PyMOL Python script that loads the backbone (N, CA, C, O; Angstrom):
from pymol import cmd

cmd.read_pdbstr("""\
ATOM      1  N   MET A   1      21.304 -53.794  48.975  1.00  0.00           N
ATOM      2  CA  MET A   1      22.072 -52.943  49.853  1.00  0.00           C
ATOM      3  C   MET A   1      22.253 -53.632  51.188  1.00  0.00           C
ATOM      4  O   MET A   1      21.315 -54.242  51.701  1.00  0.00           O
ATOM      5  N   ASP A   2      23.433 -53.548  51.758  1.00  0.00           N
ATOM      6  CA  ASP A   2      23.711 -54.063  53.082  1.00  0.00           C
ATOM      7  C   ASP A   2      23.294 -52.998  54.084  1.00  0.00           C
ATOM      8  O   ASP A   2      24.070 -52.094  54.394  1.00  0.00           O
ATOM      9  N   SER A   3      22.079 -53.101  54.587  1.00  0.00           N
ATOM     10  CA  SER A   3      21.524 -52.050  55.426  1.00  0.00           C
ATOM     11  C   SER A   3      22.231 -51.930  56.765  1.00  0.00           C
ATOM     12  O   SER A   3      22.056 -50.929  57.460  1.00  0.00           O
ATOM     13  N   GLN A   4      23.021 -52.919  57.143  1.00  0.00           N
ATOM     14  CA  GLN A   4      23.735 -52.851  58.407  1.00  0.00           C
ATOM     15  C   GLN A   4      24.938 -51.924  58.332  1.00  0.00           C
ATOM     16  O   GLN A   4      25.316 -51.328  59.340  1.00  0.00           O
ATOM     17  N   ASN A   5      25.540 -51.790  57.174  1.00  0.00           N
ATOM     18  CA  ASN A   5      26.797 -51.064  57.066  1.00  0.00           C
ATOM     19  C   ASN A   5      26.782 -49.888  56.114  1.00  0.00           C
ATOM     20  O   ASN A   5      27.789 -49.188  56.008  1.00  0.00           O
ATOM     21  N   GLN A   6      25.701 -49.641  55.424  1.00  0.00           N
ATOM     22  CA  GLN A   6      25.728 -48.630  54.375  1.00  0.00           C
ATOM     23  C   GLN A   6      24.491 -47.746  54.441  1.00  0.00           C
ATOM     24  O   GLN A   6      23.368 -48.232  54.577  1.00  0.00           O
ATOM     25  N   THR A   7      24.715 -46.450  54.344  1.00  0.00           N
ATOM     26  CA  THR A   7      23.623 -45.491  54.264  1.00  0.00           C
ATOM     27  C   THR A   7      23.135 -45.449  52.822  1.00  0.00           C
ATOM     28  O   THR A   7      23.952 -45.469  51.902  1.00  0.00           O
ATOM     29  N   PRO A   8      21.823 -45.391  52.602  1.00  0.00           N
ATOM     30  CA  PRO A   8      21.333 -45.295  51.218  1.00  0.00           C
ATOM     31  C   PRO A   8      21.944 -44.094  50.498  1.00  0.00           C
ATOM     32  O   PRO A   8      22.161 -43.043  51.102  1.00  0.00           O
ATOM     33  N   ALA A   9      22.216 -44.255  49.219  1.00  0.00           N
ATOM     34  CA  ALA A   9      22.876 -43.212  48.434  1.00  0.00           C
ATOM     35  C   ALA A   9      21.962 -42.027  48.139  1.00  0.00           C
ATOM     36  O   ALA A   9      22.442 -40.901  48.012  1.00  0.00           O
ATOM     37  N   MET A  10      20.661 -42.258  48.027  1.00  0.00           N
ATOM     38  CA  MET A  10      19.736 -41.214  47.602  1.00  0.00           C
ATOM     39  C   MET A  10      19.598 -40.129  48.669  1.00  0.00           C
ATOM     40  O   MET A  10      19.393 -40.418  49.848  1.00  0.00           O
ATOM     41  N   ASN A  11      19.716 -38.871  48.228  1.00  0.00           N
ATOM     42  CA  ASN A  11      19.536 -37.737  49.117  1.00  0.00           C
ATOM     43  C   ASN A  11      18.306 -36.954  48.668  1.00  0.00           C
ATOM     44  O   ASN A  11      18.162 -36.639  47.486  1.00  0.00           O
ATOM     45  N   GLN A  12      17.427 -36.642  49.606  1.00  0.00           N
ATOM     46  CA  GLN A  12      16.175 -35.934  49.306  1.00  0.00           C
ATOM     47  C   GLN A  12      16.403 -34.564  48.665  1.00  0.00           C
ATOM     48  O   GLN A  12      15.504 -34.029  48.015  1.00  0.00           O
ATOM     49  N   GLU A  13      17.581 -34.001  48.842  1.00  0.00           N
ATOM     50  CA  GLU A  13      17.908 -32.682  48.273  1.00  0.00           C
ATOM     51  C   GLU A  13      17.691 -32.655  46.755  1.00  0.00           C
ATOM     52  O   GLU A  13      17.420 -31.597  46.185  1.00  0.00           O
ATOM     53  N   ILE A  14      17.808 -33.804  46.108  1.00  0.00           N
ATOM     54  CA  ILE A  14      17.654 -33.889  44.647  1.00  0.00           C
ATOM     55  C   ILE A  14      16.300 -33.333  44.202  1.00  0.00           C
ATOM     56  O   ILE A  14      16.180 -32.792  43.102  1.00  0.00           O
ATOM     57  N   PHE A  15      15.284 -33.467  45.056  1.00  0.00           N
ATOM     58  CA  PHE A  15      13.935 -33.050  44.686  1.00  0.00           C
ATOM     59  C   PHE A  15      13.714 -31.545  44.838  1.00  0.00           C
ATOM     60  O   PHE A  15      12.669 -31.034  44.435  1.00  0.00           O
ATOM     61  N   THR A  16      14.675 -30.834  45.409  1.00  0.00           N
ATOM     62  CA  THR A  16      14.538 -29.387  45.607  1.00  0.00           C
ATOM     63  C   THR A  16      15.276 -28.580  44.543  1.00  0.00           C
ATOM     64  O   THR A  16      15.244 -27.350  44.575  1.00  0.00           O
ATOM     65  N   LEU A  17      15.933 -29.244  43.609  1.00  0.00           N
ATOM     66  CA  LEU A  17      16.808 -28.565  42.654  1.00  0.00           C
ATOM     67  C   LEU A  17      16.131 -28.180  41.345  1.00  0.00           C
ATOM     68  O   LEU A  17      16.774 -27.610  40.464  1.00  0.00           O
ATOM     69  N   ASP A  18      14.858 -28.480  41.206  1.00  0.00           N
ATOM     70  CA  ASP A  18      14.107 -28.129  39.997  1.00  0.00           C
ATOM     71  C   ASP A  18      14.761 -28.700  38.732  1.00  0.00           C
ATOM     72  O   ASP A  18      14.848 -28.033  37.702  1.00  0.00           O
ATOM     73  N   LEU A  19      15.210 -29.933  38.839  1.00  0.00           N
ATOM     74  CA  LEU A  19      15.823 -30.621  37.698  1.00  0.00           C
ATOM     75  C   LEU A  19      14.743 -31.284  36.852  1.00  0.00           C
ATOM     76  O   LEU A  19      13.658 -31.579  37.353  1.00  0.00           O
ATOM     77  N   PRO A  20      15.029 -31.522  35.572  1.00  0.00           N
ATOM     78  CA  PRO A  20      14.077 -32.264  34.739  1.00  0.00           C
ATOM     79  C   PRO A  20      13.811 -33.659  35.326  1.00  0.00           C
ATOM     80  O   PRO A  20      14.680 -34.260  35.958  1.00  0.00           O
ATOM     81  N   VAL A  21      12.619 -34.144  35.107  1.00  0.00           N
ATOM     82  CA  VAL A  21      12.230 -35.465  35.612  1.00  0.00           C
ATOM     83  C   VAL A  21      13.225 -36.534  35.168  1.00  0.00           C
ATOM     84  O   VAL A  21      13.579 -37.419  35.947  1.00  0.00           O
ATOM     85  N   GLU A  22      13.670 -36.452  33.926  1.00  0.00           N
ATOM     86  CA  GLU A  22      14.600 -37.459  33.399  1.00  0.00           C
ATOM     87  C   GLU A  22      15.933 -37.428  34.151  1.00  0.00           C
ATOM     88  O   GLU A  22      16.532 -38.476  34.392  1.00  0.00           O
ATOM     89  N   THR A  23      16.396 -36.240  34.518  1.00  0.00           N
ATOM     90  CA  THR A  23      17.648 -36.127  35.259  1.00  0.00           C
ATOM     91  C   THR A  23      17.505 -36.748  36.643  1.00  0.00           C
ATOM     92  O   THR A  23      18.399 -37.458  37.103  1.00  0.00           O
ATOM     93  N   VAL A  24      16.389 -36.484  37.303  1.00  0.00           N
ATOM     94  CA  VAL A  24      16.140 -37.089  38.613  1.00  0.00           C
ATOM     95  C   VAL A  24      16.054 -38.605  38.470  1.00  0.00           C
ATOM     96  O   VAL A  24      16.546 -39.337  39.328  1.00  0.00           O
ATOM     97  N   SER A  25      15.438 -39.075  37.402  1.00  0.00           N
ATOM     98  CA  SER A  25      15.346 -40.520  37.161  1.00  0.00           C
ATOM     99  C   SER A  25      16.729 -41.142  36.995  1.00  0.00           C
ATOM    100  O   SER A  25      16.991 -42.221  37.525  1.00  0.00           O
ATOM    101  N   VAL A  26      17.613 -40.468  36.264  1.00  0.00           N
ATOM    102  CA  VAL A  26      18.984 -40.968  36.107  1.00  0.00           C
ATOM    103  C   VAL A  26      19.650 -41.039  37.479  1.00  0.00           C
ATOM    104  O   VAL A  26      20.315 -42.024  37.801  1.00  0.00           O
ATOM    105  N   TYR A  27      19.469 -39.994  38.283  1.00  0.00           N
ATOM    106  CA  TYR A  27      20.046 -39.972  39.631  1.00  0.00           C
ATOM    107  C   TYR A  27      19.536 -41.155  40.461  1.00  0.00           C
ATOM    108  O   TYR A  27      20.320 -41.828  41.130  1.00  0.00           O
ATOM    109  N   LEU A  28      18.241 -41.404  40.418  1.00  0.00           N
ATOM    110  CA  LEU A  28      17.667 -42.500  41.203  1.00  0.00           C
ATOM    111  C   LEU A  28      18.207 -43.857  40.757  1.00  0.00           C
ATOM    112  O   LEU A  28      18.435 -44.735  41.588  1.00  0.00           O
ATOM    113  N   ILE A  29      18.410 -44.033  39.462  1.00  0.00           N
ATOM    114  CA  ILE A  29      19.000 -45.283  38.974  1.00  0.00           C
ATOM    115  C   ILE A  29      20.440 -45.397  39.464  1.00  0.00           C
ATOM    116  O   ILE A  29      20.875 -46.474  39.873  1.00  0.00           O
ATOM    117  N   CYS A  30      21.177 -44.293  39.425  1.00  0.00           N
ATOM    118  CA  CYS A  30      22.557 -44.301  39.942  1.00  0.00           C
ATOM    119  C   CYS A  30      22.572 -44.705  41.416  1.00  0.00           C
ATOM    120  O   CYS A  30      23.415 -45.495  41.841  1.00  0.00           O
ATOM    121  N   CYS A  31      21.643 -44.164  42.184  1.00  0.00           N
ATOM    122  CA  CYS A  31      21.555 -44.506  43.607  1.00  0.00           C
ATOM    123  C   CYS A  31      21.242 -45.982  43.798  1.00  0.00           C
ATOM    124  O   CYS A  31      21.819 -46.635  44.668  1.00  0.00           O
ATOM    125  N   ASN A  32      20.336 -46.506  42.993  1.00  0.00           N
ATOM    126  CA  ASN A  32      19.999 -47.924  43.064  1.00  0.00           C
ATOM    127  C   ASN A  32      21.222 -48.788  42.782  1.00  0.00           C
ATOM    128  O   ASN A  32      21.482 -49.754  43.498  1.00  0.00           O
ATOM    129  N   LEU A  33      21.960 -48.444  41.752  1.00  0.00           N
ATOM    130  CA  LEU A  33      23.173 -49.201  41.433  1.00  0.00           C
ATOM    131  C   LEU A  33      24.163 -49.130  42.589  1.00  0.00           C
ATOM    132  O   LEU A  33      24.729 -50.146  42.992  1.00  0.00           O
ATOM    133  N   SER A  34      24.370 -47.931  43.120  1.00  0.00           N
ATOM    134  CA  SER A  34      25.298 -47.748  44.228  1.00  0.00           C
ATOM    135  C   SER A  34      24.868 -48.548  45.454  1.00  0.00           C
ATOM    136  O   SER A  34      25.689 -49.215  46.082  1.00  0.00           O
ATOM    137  N   ASP A  35      23.591 -48.482  45.791  1.00  0.00           N
ATOM    138  CA  ASP A  35      23.078 -49.199  46.960  1.00  0.00           C
ATOM    139  C   ASP A  35      23.223 -50.708  46.825  1.00  0.00           C
ATOM    140  O   ASP A  35      23.305 -51.425  47.822  1.00  0.00           O
ATOM    141  N   ASN A  36      23.254 -51.180  45.592  1.00  0.00           N
ATOM    142  CA  ASN A  36      23.406 -52.615  45.343  1.00  0.00           C
ATOM    143  C   ASN A  36      24.845 -53.001  45.007  1.00  0.00           C
ATOM    144  O   ASN A  36      25.110 -54.080  44.478  1.00  0.00           O
ATOM    145  N   ASN A  37      25.772 -52.085  45.329  1.00  0.00           N
ATOM    146  CA  ASN A  37      27.204 -52.323  45.094  1.00  0.00           C
ATOM    147  C   ASN A  37      27.501 -52.714  43.653  1.00  0.00           C
ATOM    148  O   ASN A  37      28.342 -53.571  43.384  1.00  0.00           O
ATOM    149  N   THR A  38      26.793 -52.067  42.735  1.00  0.00           N
ATOM    150  CA  THR A  38      26.993 -52.280  41.305  1.00  0.00           C
ATOM    151  C   THR A  38      27.633 -51.025  40.722  1.00  0.00           C
ATOM    152  O   THR A  38      27.282 -49.909  41.103  1.00  0.00           O
ATOM    153  N   VAL A  39      28.558 -51.208  39.813  1.00  0.00           N
ATOM    154  CA  VAL A  39      29.253 -50.085  39.195  1.00  0.00           C
ATOM    155  C   VAL A  39      28.252 -49.178  38.477  1.00  0.00           C
ATOM    156  O   VAL A  39      27.384 -49.649  37.743  1.00  0.00           O
ATOM    157  N   ILE A  40      28.389 -47.875  38.700  1.00  0.00           N
ATOM    158  CA  ILE A  40      27.564 -46.896  37.982  1.00  0.00           C
ATOM    159  C   ILE A  40      28.265 -46.634  36.657  1.00  0.00           C
ATOM    160  O   ILE A  40      29.180 -45.814  36.576  1.00  0.00           O
ATOM    161  N   SER A  41      27.833 -47.326  35.642  1.00  0.00           N
ATOM    162  CA  SER A  41      28.457 -47.211  34.320  1.00  0.00           C
ATOM    163  C   SER A  41      27.376 -46.941  33.284  1.00  0.00           C
ATOM    164  O   SER A  41      26.195 -47.206  33.508  1.00  0.00           O
ATOM    165  N   THR A  42      27.806 -46.408  32.145  1.00  0.00           N
ATOM    166  CA  THR A  42      26.834 -46.178  31.081  1.00  0.00           C
ATOM    167  C   THR A  42      26.191 -47.495  30.663  1.00  0.00           C
ATOM    168  O   THR A  42      25.011 -47.521  30.313  1.00  0.00           O
ATOM    169  N   LYS A  43      26.941 -48.573  30.693  1.00  0.00           N
ATOM    170  CA  LYS A  43      26.386 -49.883  30.330  1.00  0.00           C
ATOM    171  C   LYS A  43      25.278 -50.290  31.305  1.00  0.00           C
ATOM    172  O   LYS A  43      24.190 -50.682  30.883  1.00  0.00           O
ATOM    173  N   ASN A  44      25.554 -50.196  32.605  1.00  0.00           N
ATOM    174  CA  ASN A  44      24.552 -50.591  33.597  1.00  0.00           C
ATOM    175  C   ASN A  44      23.359 -49.642  33.605  1.00  0.00           C
ATOM    176  O   ASN A  44      22.217 -50.073  33.766  1.00  0.00           O
ATOM    177  N   LEU A  45      23.623 -48.359  33.432  1.00  0.00           N
ATOM    178  CA  LEU A  45      22.522 -47.395  33.365  1.00  0.00           C
ATOM    179  C   LEU A  45      21.634 -47.667  32.154  1.00  0.00           C
ATOM    180  O   LEU A  45      20.408 -47.648  32.260  1.00  0.00           O
ATOM    181  N   SER A  46      22.250 -47.917  31.015  1.00  0.00           N
ATOM    182  CA  SER A  46      21.491 -48.178  29.781  1.00  0.00           C
ATOM    183  C   SER A  46      20.590 -49.389  29.916  1.00  0.00           C
ATOM    184  O   SER A  46      19.494 -49.420  29.356  1.00  0.00           O
ATOM    185  N   SER A  47      21.049 -50.390  30.657  1.00  0.00           N
ATOM    186  CA  SER A  47      20.251 -51.611  30.799  1.00  0.00           C
ATOM    187  C   SER A  47      19.011 -51.382  31.659  1.00  0.00           C
ATOM    188  O   SER A  47      18.060 -52.160  31.592  1.00  0.00           O
ATOM    189  N   MET A  48      19.013 -50.319  32.468  1.00  0.00           N
ATOM    190  CA  MET A  48      17.880 -50.030  33.346  1.00  0.00           C
ATOM    191  C   MET A  48      17.032 -48.858  32.847  1.00  0.00           C
ATOM    192  O   MET A  48      15.929 -48.632  33.345  1.00  0.00           O
ATOM    193  N   TRP A  49      17.539 -48.124  31.879  1.00  0.00           N
ATOM    194  CA  TRP A  49      16.909 -46.893  31.402  1.00  0.00           C
ATOM    195  C   TRP A  49      15.820 -47.208  30.390  1.00  0.00           C
ATOM    196  O   TRP A  49      16.039 -47.975  29.452  1.00  0.00           O
ATOM    197  N   ASN A  50      14.639 -46.612  30.581  1.00  0.00           N
ATOM    198  CA  ASN A  50      13.517 -46.843  29.665  1.00  0.00           C
ATOM    199  C   ASN A  50      13.343 -45.740  28.632  1.00  0.00           C
ATOM    200  O   ASN A  50      12.568 -45.894  27.688  1.00  0.00           O
ATOM    201  N   GLY A  51      14.052 -44.631  28.799  1.00  0.00           N
ATOM    202  CA  GLY A  51      13.932 -43.513  27.868  1.00  0.00           C
ATOM    203  C   GLY A  51      14.918 -43.639  26.723  1.00  0.00           C
ATOM    204  O   GLY A  51      15.533 -44.686  26.521  1.00  0.00           O
ATOM    205  N   THR A  52      15.055 -42.557  25.980  1.00  0.00           N
ATOM    206  CA  THR A  52      15.991 -42.553  24.855  1.00  0.00           C
ATOM    207  C   THR A  52      17.421 -42.397  25.368  1.00  0.00           C
ATOM    208  O   THR A  52      17.654 -41.914  26.476  1.00  0.00           O
ATOM    209  N   GLU A  53      18.359 -42.813  24.543  1.00  0.00           N
ATOM    210  CA  GLU A  53      19.771 -42.663  24.903  1.00  0.00           C
ATOM    211  C   GLU A  53      20.118 -41.184  25.070  1.00  0.00           C
ATOM    212  O   GLU A  53      20.912 -40.823  25.939  1.00  0.00           O
ATOM    213  N   THR A  54      19.527 -40.339  24.242  1.00  0.00           N
ATOM    214  CA  THR A  54      19.767 -38.897  24.327  1.00  0.00           C
ATOM    215  C   THR A  54      19.366 -38.353  25.695  1.00  0.00           C
ATOM    216  O   THR A  54      20.109 -37.574  26.293  1.00  0.00           O
ATOM    217  N   LEU A  55      18.200 -38.754  26.195  1.00  0.00           N
ATOM    218  CA  LEU A  55      17.750 -38.288  27.508  1.00  0.00           C
ATOM    219  C   LEU A  55      18.653 -38.802  28.622  1.00  0.00           C
ATOM    220  O   LEU A  55      18.892 -38.093  29.599  1.00  0.00           O
ATOM    221  N   LEU A  56      19.153 -40.019  28.487  1.00  0.00           N
ATOM    222  CA  LEU A  56      20.085 -40.561  29.472  1.00  0.00           C
ATOM    223  C   LEU A  56      21.359 -39.725  29.501  1.00  0.00           C
ATOM    224  O   LEU A  56      21.817 -39.328  30.573  1.00  0.00           O
ATOM    225  N   ILE A  57      21.931 -39.456  28.335  1.00  0.00           N
ATOM    226  CA  ILE A  57      23.172 -38.676  28.245  1.00  0.00           C
ATOM    227  C   ILE A  57      22.951 -37.260  28.776  1.00  0.00           C
ATOM    228  O   ILE A  57      23.803 -36.726  29.486  1.00  0.00           O
ATOM    229  N   GLU A  58      21.814 -36.648  28.439  1.00  0.00           N
ATOM    230  CA  GLU A  58      21.505 -35.306  28.953  1.00  0.00           C
ATOM    231  C   GLU A  58      21.389 -35.319  30.473  1.00  0.00           C
ATOM    232  O   GLU A  58      21.870 -34.405  31.142  1.00  0.00           O
ATOM    233  N   GLY A  59      20.753 -36.348  31.016  1.00  0.00           N
ATOM    234  CA  GLY A  59      20.630 -36.471  32.470  1.00  0.00           C
ATOM    235  C   GLY A  59      21.985 -36.617  33.137  1.00  0.00           C
ATOM    236  O   GLY A  59      22.244 -36.004  34.172  1.00  0.00           O
ATOM    237  N   LEU A  60      22.846 -37.424  32.547  1.00  0.00           N
ATOM    238  CA  LEU A  60      24.198 -37.590  33.087  1.00  0.00           C
ATOM    239  C   LEU A  60      24.959 -36.265  33.059  1.00  0.00           C
ATOM    240  O   LEU A  60      25.644 -35.918  34.022  1.00  0.00           O
ATOM    241  N   LYS A  61      24.839 -35.531  31.959  1.00  0.00           N
ATOM    242  CA  LYS A  61      25.523 -34.232  31.844  1.00  0.00           C
ATOM    243  C   LYS A  61      25.001 -33.252  32.888  1.00  0.00           C
ATOM    244  O   LYS A  61      25.784 -32.536  33.514  1.00  0.00           O
ATOM    245  N   ASP A  62      23.674 -33.213  33.082  1.00  0.00           N
ATOM    246  CA  ASP A  62      23.093 -32.338  34.110  1.00  0.00           C
ATOM    247  C   ASP A  62      23.664 -32.672  35.487  1.00  0.00           C
ATOM    248  O   ASP A  62      24.040 -31.778  36.246  1.00  0.00           O
ATOM    249  N   LEU A  63      23.724 -33.955  35.798  1.00  0.00           N
ATOM    250  CA  LEU A  63      24.231 -34.377  37.104  1.00  0.00           C
ATOM    251  C   LEU A  63      25.714 -34.053  37.258  1.00  0.00           C
ATOM    252  O   LEU A  63      26.156 -33.660  38.338  1.00  0.00           O
ATOM    253  N   GLU A  64      26.479 -34.216  36.189  1.00  0.00           N
ATOM    254  CA  GLU A  64      27.901 -33.866  36.237  1.00  0.00           C
ATOM    255  C   GLU A  64      28.092 -32.365  36.425  1.00  0.00           C
ATOM    256  O   GLU A  64      28.934 -31.944  37.218  1.00  0.00           O
ATOM    257  N   GLU A  65      27.320 -31.554  35.707  1.00  0.00           N
ATOM    258  CA  GLU A  65      27.442 -30.099  35.806  1.00  0.00           C
ATOM    259  C   GLU A  65      27.149 -29.600  37.212  1.00  0.00           C
ATOM    260  O   GLU A  65      27.716 -28.599  37.649  1.00  0.00           O
ATOM    261  N   ARG A  66      26.278 -30.286  37.912  1.00  0.00           N
ATOM    262  CA  ARG A  66      25.932 -29.913  39.290  1.00  0.00           C
ATOM    263  C   ARG A  66      26.821 -30.615  40.313  1.00  0.00           C
ATOM    264  O   ARG A  66      26.620 -30.460  41.518  1.00  0.00           O
ATOM    265  N   ASN A  67      27.786 -31.375  39.850  1.00  0.00           N
ATOM    266  CA  ASN A  67      28.716 -32.118  40.704  1.00  0.00           C
ATOM    267  C   ASN A  67      27.992 -33.129  41.600  1.00  0.00           C
ATOM    268  O   ASN A  67      28.463 -33.454  42.690  1.00  0.00           O
ATOM    269  N   ILE A  68      26.854 -33.615  41.130  1.00  0.00           N
ATOM    270  CA  ILE A  68      26.112 -34.654  41.838  1.00  0.00           C
ATOM    271  C   ILE A  68      26.701 -36.012  41.480  1.00  0.00           C
ATOM    272  O   ILE A  68      26.682 -36.948  42.279  1.00  0.00           O
ATOM    273  N   LEU A  69      27.216 -36.096  40.276  1.00  0.00           N
ATOM    274  CA  LEU A  69      27.811 -37.318  39.740  1.00  0.00           C
ATOM    275  C   LEU A  69      29.143 -36.936  39.110  1.00  0.00           C
ATOM    276  O   LEU A  69      29.243 -35.931  38.407  1.00  0.00           O
ATOM    277  N   ARG A  70      30.162 -37.746  39.367  1.00  0.00           N
ATOM    278  CA  ARG A  70      31.487 -37.481  38.791  1.00  0.00           C
ATOM    279  C   ARG A  70      31.901 -38.639  37.905  1.00  0.00           C
ATOM    280  O   ARG A  70      31.780 -39.804  38.283  1.00  0.00           O
ATOM    281  N   LYS A  71      32.389 -38.307  36.730  1.00  0.00           N
ATOM    282  CA  LYS A  71      32.942 -39.326  35.840  1.00  0.00           C
ATOM    283  C   LYS A  71      34.333 -39.659  36.368  1.00  0.00           C
ATOM    284  O   LYS A  71      35.180 -38.775  36.496  1.00  0.00           O
ATOM    285  N   ILE A  72      34.568 -40.935  36.676  1.00  0.00           N
ATOM    286  CA  ILE A  72      35.875 -41.301  37.227  1.00  0.00           C
ATOM    287  C   ILE A  72      36.728 -42.081  36.237  1.00  0.00           C
ATOM    288  O   ILE A  72      37.953 -42.106  36.357  1.00  0.00           O
ATOM    289  N   ILE A  73      36.092 -42.712  35.267  1.00  0.00           N
ATOM    290  CA  ILE A  73      36.831 -43.437  34.225  1.00  0.00           C
ATOM    291  C   ILE A  73      36.070 -43.281  32.915  1.00  0.00           C
ATOM    292  O   ILE A  73      34.843 -43.377  32.878  1.00  0.00           O
ATOM    293  N   SER A  74      36.816 -43.038  31.840  1.00  0.00           N
ATOM    294  CA  SER A  74      36.209 -42.948  30.515  1.00  0.00           C
ATOM    295  C   SER A  74      37.160 -43.555  29.505  1.00  0.00           C
ATOM    296  O   SER A  74      38.371 -43.341  29.563  1.00  0.00           O
ATOM    297  N   ASP A  75      36.596 -44.319  28.574  1.00  0.00           N
ATOM    298  CA  ASP A  75      37.439 -44.877  27.515  1.00  0.00           C
ATOM    299  C   ASP A  75      37.375 -44.012  26.259  1.00  0.00           C
ATOM    300  O   ASP A  75      37.944 -44.365  25.226  1.00  0.00           O
ATOM    301  N   GLY A  76      36.675 -42.871  26.352  1.00  0.00           N
ATOM    302  CA  GLY A  76      36.562 -41.973  25.212  1.00  0.00           C
ATOM    303  C   GLY A  76      35.533 -42.405  24.195  1.00  0.00           C
ATOM    304  O   GLY A  76      35.344 -41.728  23.185  1.00  0.00           O
ATOM    305  N   GLU A  77      34.868 -43.506  24.435  1.00  0.00           N
ATOM    306  CA  GLU A  77      33.863 -44.027  23.504  1.00  0.00           C
ATOM    307  C   GLU A  77      32.502 -44.159  24.185  1.00  0.00           C
ATOM    308  O   GLU A  77      31.741 -45.085  23.905  1.00  0.00           O
ATOM    309  N   GLU A  78      32.211 -43.220  25.080  1.00  0.00           N
ATOM    310  CA  GLU A  78      30.934 -43.217  25.793  1.00  0.00           C
ATOM    311  C   GLU A  78      30.766 -44.414  26.727  1.00  0.00           C
ATOM    312  O   GLU A  78      29.646 -44.727  27.132  1.00  0.00           O
ATOM    313  N   LYS A  79      31.848 -45.076  27.069  1.00  0.00           N
ATOM    314  CA  LYS A  79      31.798 -46.137  28.078  1.00  0.00           C
ATOM    315  C   LYS A  79      32.448 -45.573  29.328  1.00  0.00           C
ATOM    316  O   LYS A  79      33.663 -45.649  29.508  1.00  0.00           O
ATOM    317  N   ASN A  80      31.611 -45.003  30.189  1.00  0.00           N
ATOM    318  CA  ASN A  80      32.093 -44.267  31.344  1.00  0.00           C
ATOM    319  C   ASN A  80      31.671 -44.932  32.643  1.00  0.00           C
ATOM    320  O   ASN A  80      30.678 -45.656  32.700  1.00  0.00           O
ATOM    321  N   ILE A  81      32.451 -44.666  33.682  1.00  0.00           N
ATOM    322  CA  ILE A  81      32.120 -45.101  35.033  1.00  0.00           C
ATOM    323  C   ILE A  81      32.025 -43.852  35.890  1.00  0.00           C
ATOM    324  O   ILE A  81      32.849 -42.944  35.783  1.00  0.00           O
ATOM    325  N   TYR A  82      31.009 -43.819  36.744  1.00  0.00           N
ATOM    326  CA  TYR A  82      30.700 -42.644  37.549  1.00  0.00           C
ATOM    327  C   TYR A  82      30.713 -42.975  39.033  1.00  0.00           C
ATOM    328  O   TYR A  82      30.664 -44.134  39.445  1.00  0.00           O
ATOM    329  N   GLN A  83      30.780 -41.897  39.820  1.00  0.00           N
ATOM    330  CA  GLN A  83      30.674 -42.008  41.266  1.00  0.00           C
ATOM    331  C   GLN A  83      29.763 -40.889  41.752  1.00  0.00           C
ATOM    332  O   GLN A  83      29.867 -39.754  41.288  1.00  0.00           O
ATOM    333  N   LEU A  84      28.876 -41.205  42.682  1.00  0.00           N
ATOM    334  CA  LEU A  84      28.020 -40.184  43.273  1.00  0.00           C
ATOM    335  C   LEU A  84      28.849 -39.313  44.206  1.00  0.00           C
ATOM    336  O   LEU A  84      29.716 -39.809  44.926  1.00  0.00           O
ATOM    337  N   SER A  85      28.577 -38.015  44.190  1.00  0.00           N
ATOM    338  CA  SER A  85      29.259 -37.076  45.077  1.00  0.00           C
ATOM    339  C   SER A  85      28.449 -36.901  46.350  1.00  0.00           C
ATOM    340  O   SER A  85      27.232 -37.084  46.356  1.00  0.00           O
ATOM    341  N   ASP A  86      29.129 -36.549  47.413  1.00  0.00           N
ATOM    342  CA  ASP A  86      28.463 -36.222  48.664  1.00  0.00           C
ATOM    343  C   ASP A  86      27.644 -34.949  48.456  1.00  0.00           C
ATOM    344  O   ASP A  86      28.061 -34.055  47.720  1.00  0.00           O
ATOM    345  N   VAL A  87      26.496 -34.867  49.093  1.00  0.00           N
ATOM    346  CA  VAL A  87      25.602 -33.719  48.909  1.00  0.00           C
ATOM    347  C   VAL A  87      26.300 -32.404  49.246  1.00  0.00           C
ATOM    348  O   VAL A  87      25.947 -31.370  48.677  1.00  0.00           O
ATOM    349  N   LYS A  88      27.260 -32.409  50.135  1.00  0.00           N
ATOM    350  CA  LYS A  88      27.968 -31.172  50.489  1.00  0.00           C
ATOM    351  C   LYS A  88      28.780 -30.623  49.317  1.00  0.00           C
ATOM    352  O   LYS A  88      29.154 -29.450  49.318  1.00  0.00           O
ATOM    353  N   ASP A  89      29.053 -31.466  48.317  1.00  0.00           N
ATOM    354  CA  ASP A  89      29.812 -31.049  47.139  1.00  0.00           C
ATOM    355  C   ASP A  89      28.927 -30.646  45.958  1.00  0.00           C
ATOM    356  O   ASP A  89      29.431 -30.191  44.932  1.00  0.00           O
ATOM    357  N   TRP A  90      27.615 -30.812  46.100  1.00  0.00           N
ATOM    358  CA  TRP A  90      26.698 -30.480  45.015  1.00  0.00           C
ATOM    359  C   TRP A  90      26.678 -28.976  44.768  1.00  0.00           C
ATOM    360  O   TRP A  90      26.819 -28.183  45.698  1.00  0.00           O
ATOM    361  N   LYS A  91      26.504 -28.595  43.514  1.00  0.00           N
ATOM    362  CA  LYS A  91      26.271 -27.194  43.156  1.00  0.00           C
ATOM    363  C   LYS A  91      24.761 -26.990  43.189  1.00  0.00           C
ATOM    364  O   LYS A  91      24.046 -27.435  42.292  1.00  0.00           O
ATOM    365  N   LEU A  92      24.290 -26.322  44.219  1.00  0.00           N
ATOM    366  CA  LEU A  92      22.855 -26.217  44.454  1.00  0.00           C
ATOM    367  C   LEU A  92      22.186 -25.093  43.678  1.00  0.00           C
ATOM    368  O   LEU A  92      20.958 -25.026  43.638  1.00  0.00           O
ATOM    369  N   SER A  93      22.952 -24.220  43.067  1.00  0.00           N
ATOM    370  CA  SER A  93      22.318 -23.128  42.316  1.00  0.00           C
ATOM    371  C   SER A  93      22.887 -23.026  40.925  1.00  0.00           C
ATOM    372  O   SER A  93      22.472 -22.164  40.150  1.00  0.00           O
TER     373      SER A  93
END
""", "prot")
cmd.dss("prot")
cmd.show_as("cartoon", "prot")
cmd.util.cbc("prot")
cmd.orient("prot")
């Protein structure tokens, strides 16, 4: 991360939402990718994910449902690219 020009992507609010540990883990990996100017894609997430593919997909769906993560490109074959949403856009309840 270029600490001179970029605010870290991770927002502490994630820990107050009572999300499953796996969902928070997916979020933290997304933040890491974002902070390192790396595309948040299913390919990049899979390469860093230690759990099952099912748990990764469930975590992504949880984050999308709460508008924490937005799918911006999809090829229809589970090869997706995501973008983190600003905390003001999150569905907190």
